[in-house]
C-alpha positions, 0 to 999 in steps of 0.5 A: 487568709482571714480578714477581721472587721470590727463592726459595731463592737463585734468581730466579723471574719471574712475569708479572702480568696487565695491570690493566683500565682500570676497576680500583680505585685501591686495588687498583692501589696494593696491587699496585704495592707487592706487585710492588715488594716482590717485585722488591726483593731483600734486601741481601746480606751485605757483606764485612767489612774485618778478619774473617769473619762468625760463624755466629750473624751468618750465622744472624741474617742469614738469619733476617731474610731469612726474616722478610722473605719471610714478610712478603711472603707475608702481603702477597700473601695479603692482596691476593688476599683483599681483591681476589679478582676482580682480574686479579692475584689468581691471581698473588698466590696464586703469590707467597704460595705461593713466598714461604712456601717461601722463608721456610721454606727460609731457617729460618722456623719460624713459617711451616711450618704455614702452608706445609703448609696451603697445600700441602694447599689446592693438593692440592684442585685437581681438575686436579692429577694424581699427579705434580703432587701428588708434586712439591708434596710433594717441594718441601715436604720440600726446603724444610722440611729446608733450614730446619733447616740452622742447627740442625745436621746431626742436626736436618736428618737428623731432619726428612728422615727424618720427611718422606721416610718420609711421602713414601715411604708416600704415593707408593710408586711414586716412588723419591725417598722411598726414596732419601732414606731409603736415603742416610740409612741408609748414613750412620747408625750400625749400629742406625739403619741397620738400622732404616731398611733394614727400613722401606724393605724393608717398602714398597719394591718396587724390586729394586735398592733392596731389594738395597742394603737387604739389604747394609746389613742384612748390614753392620749385623748384622755389627758386634759379631760375629767377621767371618768373611772369607777372601780370596785377595789379588792376589799369590796369598796367602790371608788369613783374618781369624780368623787375624789375631787379636792384630792390629787390621785395617783393611779399606779398600773402594775403587776407582780411579774413586771421587773420594775413594779416593786420599785414603783410600788415602793416609790409611790408608797413613800409619796403616800406616807409623806403627802397623804395628809396634804391631799394625796390619794393613791389607787393601785390598778393590778393586772396579776392573774391571781390574787395571791401574787398581788397580795404577796407583793403588797405585803412585801412593800407594806402597801395600805392604799386600795387596789383594783384587780383587773382580772382575766374575766373582765379586763376593763382597764386593759381593754380601755387603756392598754397595759402593755408596759407596766408599771404605768404611773398616772396623776389626776388633779384636784378637779378630777382631770387626768394630767400626767401619763408618765409621772414616773419621770418626776413624781414628787415634782409633779405631785407638789405642783398639783397639790398647790393648784 
């Protein structure tokens, strides 16, 4: 017999033991019901004839599915507690554990403590090695973070930070915890970015991750201060940012291989056309490995503002600030002070503000 579990959107097949001839009818009936409940997926949302579902309706639907997964988990737990010697008791324990994960990942807040306890119980297995314990911890993190999705991005980030921090401390030789924290740091505001980078540096020994953290610190610590930057552009001109005072300067870090760079170039080019006469200057900071790729992209977009190419022989900017997530979109105010590291979130709004200062 095959019991099918719906866990985080995927079907998981669990093979049940064939019941012995002398099994008790009560256990057989309980198992058949549990098996039926596992095999019966929740009814999907049907397309509405004249409108889209609201966010609240979608949230309510997944809350209902999460509750149902929790009920099946309870049913499985009751089965193996009542019939510990039944051949299907171990399978029921797996159903219980998987359904707890499904409930939590689908937003159940009532099952998270129970899932944590069930995970701790599995840690006691003497056959479990460090890799197995890490996988259990990683799975708990993923389900717990997924379960916060309907509470908004801030709630998900907070949950991820808390659990990734613990994962990194418990398993310092596995990169996942530090990588989660590093990704959070890259997207955070400067103060939070620096805080996370310091936390990673305190425990991580991976050379690459530490180098990226140092670049994050350099970027975060540069915000709110005059940006000292002198570069030679592709056409041989020399640009000193401190000589651009009185102008708002956009610095666009990009390369042709990045999926979003052409879109960023186009967006910045439109800003340049509209606001150049009002005090905007733009400098492209390119990280392509050859000039032909850079030139072809610039021609396609119709860019006329100057470009600096951080080529392989120097990598001045990459060594100082990092270029791990391109494009990067910075803004420098009229006093030459770096004000924004994530100007792509509201480029025109931020630009207008800085132009009026």
